[in-house]
C-alpha positions, 0 to 999 in steps of 0.5 A, a space after each residue: 529815284 532810288 527805286 526806279 527800275 524801268 525808264 522808257 523815253 521813246 521818241 522824246 527828241 533826246 539828243 543826250 545822255 549826260 553822265 549827270 543826269 543818267 549814270 547813277 540809275 542806268 545801272 540799276 535799270 531792268 528796262 532802258 528804252 531810248 528808241 527814236 531819239 536823236 542820241 549824239 554819241 559824242 564824248 558826253 556818253 562816254 560814261 556809259 562804257 564804263 558801267 555793266 551793260 552785260 544785261 542788256 539784252 533783248 527788247 527791254 534795252 534799247 538805243 541807237 546813236 544818230 551821230 557822229 557819222 561814224 557812230 550813226 546807228 551803233 546801238 548804246 550796247 554796243 558802244 566801247 572805248 575805242 569809239 572815244 580814244 579822242 575824248 578827254 575826261 
């Protein structure tokens, strides 16, 4: 999907955003809407901290963690390496 610019998967019951599925396309997107999904922000989503999220502003980029408890409600764009210190690569 080299020409994909928008990805809107709102309310699809997505629980994980794995590196294999998303890491290569997310940095190229102009729209990334993932809200209303039960996204688990465990070690499998640590990859998201390594991509440039500086353009993730406004309503074009959305998604929040629902687990673990300490990250519940945290926006995907607010995640940083300190949230994954317990993870092993």
